[in-house]
C-alpha positions as CSV (number, residue, x, y, z in Angstrom):
1,M,26.5,10.0,6.5
2,K,28.7,11.0,9.4
3,T,28.5,8.8,12.6
4,G,29.9,9.2,16.0
5,K,32.9,7.3,17.5
6,R,30.6,5.3,19.8
7,Y,28.3,4.3,17.0
8,R,31.3,3.2,14.8
9,S,32.8,1.2,17.6
10,A,29.6,-0.6,18.4
11,A,29.0,-1.4,14.7
12,S,32.6,-2.7,14.3
13,A,32.4,-4.9,17.5
14,A,29.2,-6.5,16.4
15,G,30.3,-7.0,12.8
16,V,27.6,-4.7,11.4
17,E,28.6,-3.5,8.0
18,A,26.8,-1.1,5.7
19,G,24.6,-3.0,3.3
20,K,25.1,-6.4,5.0
21,I,22.0,-8.6,5.1
22,S,21.5,-10.8,8.1
23,S,19.1,-13.5,9.2
24,L,16.4,-12.4,11.7
25,P,17.9,-14.3,14.7
26,D,21.3,-13.0,13.8
27,A,20.0,-9.5,13.4
28,I,18.4,-9.6,16.9
29,E,21.7,-10.8,18.5
30,R,23.6,-8.0,16.8
31,L,21.1,-5.4,17.9
32,K,21.2,-6.5,21.5
33,S,25.0,-6.4,21.5
34,T,25.1,-2.9,20.1
35,A,22.4,-1.4,22.3
36,T,24.8,-0.1,25.0
37,A,23.2,3.2,25.9
38,K,22.5,4.0,29.6
39,F,18.8,3.7,29.0
40,D,16.7,0.8,27.7
41,E,16.8,1.3,24.0
42,T,13.7,0.7,21.8
43,I,14.0,-1.8,19.0
44,E,12.3,-0.7,15.8
45,V,11.4,-2.1,12.4
46,A,11.5,0.1,9.4
47,M,10.2,-1.1,6.0
48,R,9.8,0.3,2.5
49,L,6.9,-1.1,0.7
50,G,6.0,-1.2,-3.0
51,V,2.7,0.6,-2.7
52,D,1.4,4.0,-3.7
53,P,-0.5,5.4,-0.6
54,R,-2.0,8.1,-2.8
55,H,-4.4,5.5,-3.9
56,A,-6.8,4.3,-1.2
57,E,-6.7,0.7,-2.4
58,Q,-3.0,0.6,-1.7
59,L,-3.0,2.0,1.8
60,V,-1.4,-0.3,4.3
61,R,-2.8,0.3,7.7
62,G,-3.8,-1.8,10.7
63,S,-3.0,-2.9,14.2
64,V,-1.4,-6.0,15.8
65,V,-0.9,-7.2,19.4
66,L,2.7,-8.1,20.0
67,P,3.0,-11.2,22.2
68,H,5.5,-9.7,24.6
69,G,4.3,-6.1,24.4
70,T,6.5,-3.0,23.6
71,G,8.0,-2.5,27.0
72,K,6.4,0.9,27.2
73,K,3.8,1.9,29.8
74,V,0.8,3.1,27.8
75,R,-1.6,5.7,29.1
76,V,-5.1,5.0,27.9
77,L,-8.1,7.4,27.8
78,V,-11.5,5.8,27.3
79,L,-14.3,8.1,26.1
80,T,-17.5,6.4,27.2
81,K,-20.7,7.1,29.1
82,G,-20.3,3.8,31.0
83,E,-17.2,4.0,33.1
84,K,-17.1,0.8,35.2
85,E,-16.0,-1.7,32.6
86,A,-13.1,0.5,31.3
87,R,-11.8,1.2,34.8
88,E,-11.8,-2.5,35.8
89,A,-9.8,-3.2,32.6
90,G,-7.1,-0.8,33.7
91,A,-7.8,2.4,31.7
92,D,-5.9,5.4,33.1
93,F,-8.6,8.0,32.3
94,V,-12.3,7.3,31.8
95,G,-15.2,9.6,31.1
96,S,-17.2,11.5,28.5
97,D,-17.9,15.2,28.2
98,E,-15.4,16.4,30.8
99,W,-12.6,14.7,28.8
100,I,-13.8,16.0,25.5
101,K,-13.6,19.5,27.0
102,K,-10.0,18.8,28.2
103,L,-8.9,17.5,24.8
104,T,-10.5,20.6,23.1
105,E,-8.5,22.8,25.5
106,G,-5.2,21.1,24.4
107,W,-4.7,18.3,27.0
108,L,-2.9,15.4,25.2
109,D,-1.1,13.6,28.0
110,V,-2.1,10.2,26.8
111,D,-0.8,7.5,24.4
112,S,-4.0,6.0,23.1
113,I,-7.7,7.0,23.0
114,I,-10.5,4.5,22.9
115,A,-14.1,5.6,22.3
116,T,-17.5,3.9,22.2
117,P,-19.5,4.5,19.0
118,D,-22.0,6.7,20.7
119,M,-19.2,9.1,21.6
120,M,-17.9,9.5,18.0
121,G,-20.2,12.4,17.2
122,E,-18.2,14.6,19.6
123,V,-14.9,12.9,19.1
124,G,-15.1,13.4,15.4
125,K,-15.0,17.2,15.9
126,L,-11.5,16.7,17.3
127,G,-10.1,15.1,14.2
128,R,-7.7,17.9,13.3
129,L,-6.3,17.8,16.8
130,L,-6.0,14.1,17.3
131,G,-5.4,12.8,13.8
132,P,-1.9,14.3,13.2
133,R,-0.8,12.9,16.6
134,G,-2.1,9.4,15.8
135,L,-4.7,9.5,18.6
136,M,-7.9,9.6,16.7
137,P,-10.0,6.5,17.5
138,N,-10.7,4.3,14.5
139,P,-12.9,1.2,14.0
140,R,-10.2,-0.4,11.8
141,S,-7.7,-0.3,14.6
142,G,-10.2,-1.5,17.2
143,T,-10.3,1.7,19.2
144,V,-13.9,2.5,18.4
145,T,-15.9,-0.3,20.1
146,F,-18.4,-1.0,22.8
147,D,-16.1,-3.8,24.1
148,V,-13.9,-1.3,25.8
149,A,-12.5,-3.8,28.3
150,K,-10.9,-5.9,25.5
151,A,-9.7,-2.8,23.7
152,V,-8.0,-1.5,26.9
153,R,-6.4,-4.9,27.6
154,D,-5.1,-5.1,24.0
155,V,-3.5,-1.7,24.1
156,K,-2.0,-2.2,27.5
157,G,-0.8,-5.6,26.5
158,G,1.2,-4.5,23.5
159,K,-1.1,-3.6,20.7
160,I,0.5,-1.2,18.2
161,E,-0.9,0.6,15.2
162,Y,0.9,1.0,11.9
163,R,0.3,3.0,8.8
164,V,2.4,3.5,5.7
165,D,3.5,7.1,5.1
166,K,3.1,9.0,1.8
167,A,6.5,7.7,0.6
168,G,5.6,4.1,1.2
169,N,7.6,3.7,4.5
170,L,6.4,1.9,7.6
171,H,7.9,2.2,11.1
172,A,7.0,0.4,14.3
173,P,8.5,-0.3,17.8
174,V,8.7,-4.0,18.5
175,G,10.2,-4.1,22.0
176,K,13.2,-3.1,24.2
177,A,16.8,-4.1,24.1
178,S,16.3,-5.6,27.6
179,F,13.9,-8.2,26.1
180,G,15.2,-11.7,25.7
181,K,16.2,-12.8,22.2
182,E,13.2,-15.1,21.9
183,Q,10.8,-12.4,23.0
184,L,12.1,-9.9,20.4
185,L,12.1,-12.7,17.8
186,A,8.4,-13.5,18.5
187,N,7.5,-9.8,18.4
188,V,9.3,-9.1,15.1
189,E,7.9,-12.2,13.5
190,T,4.4,-11.2,14.6
191,F,4.7,-7.8,13.1
192,L,6.3,-8.9,9.8
193,R,3.7,-11.6,9.4
194,E,0.9,-9.0,9.8
195,V,2.4,-6.6,7.3
196,V,2.7,-9.4,4.7
197,R,-0.8,-10.5,5.4
198,T,-2.2,-7.1,4.8
199,K,-0.6,-6.7,1.4
200,P,-3.2,-4.7,-0.7
201,P,-4.5,-6.8,-3.7
202,A,-3.8,-3.7,-5.9
203,A,-0.1,-3.6,-5.0
204,K,1.8,-4.9,-8.0
205,G,5.5,-6.0,-8.3
206,Q,7.8,-6.4,-5.3
207,Y,5.8,-5.6,-2.2
208,I,8.5,-5.6,0.5
209,R,11.5,-3.6,-0.8
210,S,13.6,-3.2,2.3
211,V,13.5,-4.3,6.0
212,T,15.8,-2.8,8.6
213,L,16.0,-3.4,12.3
214,S,17.6,-0.9,14.6
215,S,17.9,0.2,18.3
216,T,17.6,3.8,19.4
217,M,21.3,4.6,19.4
218,G,22.8,1.6,17.6
219,P,23.6,0.8,14.0
220,P,20.9,-0.7,11.8
221,V,20.8,-4.2,10.5
222,R,19.2,-5.1,7.2
223,L,17.2,-8.2,6.4
224,D,16.6,-9.7,2.9
225,P,13.2,-8.4,1.8
226,A,12.5,-11.4,-0.5
227,T,13.2,-13.8,2.3
228,V,11.0,-11.9,4.7
229,Q,8.1,-11.9,2.2
230,A,8.5,-15.6,1.4
231,S,8.9,-16.6,5.1
232,F,5.6,-15.0,6.2
233,K,3.5,-15.5,3.2
234,A,0.3,-17.3,4.1
């Protein structure tokens, strides 16, 4: 794979070598030192899991609240017939039929959608529109609930959703390069612990096959998958 001069220089300066495996604290230090873009780069975790998502019993999917958030301002739409609670919790958009109509017409200027169960009859009709964009409310992720205040606070406070793709890969943002080392460490540990916890009973053999941390513009740093699984195993 060809890489740019800036990328190679950053990797060399931080001692990041292809195939090198680092400890988690060391990986975070290296990522912060190589995130030198003019914007606040996002730190991401990429994993390859030993599951076959074609089988429902091996699907890895869920949500987790990162202790220090993602560093991104999240725009939240709450579809509900009772607006007061959602507005007080900080939702950006709140309503029912008028917002269903806007979504039907193609409005998607939002990062997360929360719905009360009594709205799902109408929301369900938007599955083909919202599903591919990761916006479809789902009880498993806590975005279909009557406790909309808690759901809004969780999403605003750093809740992320994750789902393995058809090739067994998993990606998630875990913070920004401007975060302190301890903040990033806590976020990454929280995410990895959750992925290990949600290992499907039907998954056989090696569950975590690779773990890589990277910033938006910087070189990736690999972690030892066996160490990660052992460290966060309940």
